[in-house]
N, C-alpha and C positions, 0 to 999 in steps of 0.2 A: 883585361874585362871577362866579366863573369855573363853568365846564360840572358838572363833577365836585361841583362845593359843590350846584349847584342840582338835579342830578341825585338828589343823595344826599337834599335836602330833600322833592323832589316822591317820592321812593320811600318817606320817614320818613310824609310827609303822607296816600300814597294808596295805598299798597302792601295793607295790611290790607281796605281798601274795595276792592280791585281783585279780591284773593285770592277775598272772601266773591262777588262778583258772579260770577265766575267758578265758583265752587263752586254756586252754585245754578242758573248754564245749565249748565253739568258734571255733575252728583251724585257730584265725585269729588273730596275733597280733591287727593289727590295730584296729579293732574292739571291742577286750578288751580292749585297752587302752582308748578310747571310752567312754565305757561303767564303766569302773572305775571311771574314769574322772565323769561321769554322775552321779553314786552312791554317789560320795564327794561333788560334786554341792547339791544331795539333803539333803545330811548331814547338809550342811550350810545353806539350808533353813528350815531345821526342825533338827534343834539339839538335840542329846540325851548324856548322860551320860552311860558310862557302869561301870560295877562291877570289869571287870576284862578284861583283853585281849582275855578270851576265849569268855567271851560276846559280846564283839565285835567282835568277828570274827562271831559268830552266827548268830547276826545281820548281818553283812556285806556279808554273805552267801547267807542268805533269800533273800536280796537285789537283788545278782548277779541275783539268781534265775529268781528274776519277771524281772528284766530287759531283761535277756535272754528271757522269754517266752514273753514279747512285745516286741521286735526286731523279732523274729519268726514270733510272729503274726502279726506282721505289713509287713513283707517279704510277706507271707502266701496273706494277702490284694493286695498286690501291684501287686505279682506275677495273680493272678485272674483278678485284672484290666488291666496288660499287656497281656494277653491271650484274655480280651474280644475287648480290643483295636485293637490288631489283627487280628479279624477278621472283622473290619470295613473298609469302604473302603477306600481308603488314602484321598481322599477329607473331609472325616466326624473326618481324626484323629487331636486332636488336639495339640495344642503344647508343646513344651516340660514343659514350664511356669505350663501351665493347666492341665496336667498331672499331674505334683507335687499336685498342689492345689485338684485337684481329689481322686489323693492316700489318702493323708493326711485328706481332708472331709469323705473320708469311713474307714479311721483307727477310725475317731473321733465318729462317726457313729459305729460301731462296739461296740468299748467300750462303748458309751452309752446303746448300747442294754445288753451289758455283766452287768452294773448295774442295769438294770430291773431285778424284778423278774423272772422266767423262762417261765411261762405263758402268760404275758405279752410281752414281747419278740417276744416270739413262734406266736400269737394272730396275733403281727401287721406282721410277716412273713410273715404268709399264707395270709395277705388280701393285704398287697404289691405287695409282689414277685409271690406268684401263684394265686391270684385275689380269693380267698374264700370268700364266704360269711359268717356271724357272726353265721348264723344255721350251717352252716358243721364247720365252727371254733369250736363252741361252741360242736358239736356234738365229732369231732375227741379231744379236749381237755376233755371232762368231766365234762363240764358246760353249764350256762344256755346262752342263748342271752344275754338278762342283762349285764352277768357278762363280755361275751367278748367285750362290747359295753363299761363297765367301763374299760377293759383291755387296748383297742383303746386312750379312753381318755388319759389315763394315755401317754400310750404310744406317741400319738401325742401334749401332752403338751411338754414330755420329746425331741421331736424332737422340736418344737417352742424353746425353749430354748436355742437348742444347734444350731440351726439358729442364734439364736438374739448373741449370746457369736461370733458365726462364724464372721458374720456383724460386731462385734465391733471389734474385732482383726482386720480385714480387714479395719478400719480406720473412721467406724459409720456405720449407718444403709444405705440400698440400697434395693431397690423394693418395697413388699409390705409392709415389717413393717416400713420402713420410709414414708409410704403417710400420708399425713397430719390429723388431727382427726377434724372433724366437731363435737365441744364439744354441738352445739344447736342440733346436729341431737338427736330425739327418748326424745326430750322433750315434 
C-alpha cells in the first residue's frame, strides 16, 4: 500500500472521531474542522505508519492537543496585539493587511523564543523589552555577564535567521539584508 492510500484509510477511519474530539475541546465545529484538516495535511507532509487503530488515535490525539495549544497561543498573541493597537491614536493604526502581517510576525517570534533555551529567551526579553543591562540580567539569571553576552548572541542570530526567512517568504530580501556587499572591503 502506498502512502496516499494509507493516509486515505487513516482519514476515512479517524477523521470524524478527530473532528468530534477537537469540537469538544474547542466548542466550535468550524475551528475543529479546520484543525482536523490541518492534522491530516501534516500527515501528508510527514507520513507515518501505525501498528493499530489505537496507536493512530493516540498519535492523532497528541497532534490535536498540540494544534489546540498553537491555536490558543496564537489567539493570545493576537489579543495582546489588538489591545496594544487599541491604545494607539487612530492615525497610527495600521491597515488590516498590516495587522495580519504583524500578528503573524509576532507569532513567529514567539515560536522562535520558545525554541530557545529558557535562559537565552529570558535574557533576550529582559534586554529588549525591559531595557536591562547585561550585568543586571546576569545577576537575575545567576550567570556571568559573559554568559549573558553569549545568550544575546544566540538570540540575535535566531532573530536574524527569522528575519531572513520572513523576507524570503515575502518574495525576496528587502531592507538592510538586501544591501549590496562590497566584496573588496576589508582587504
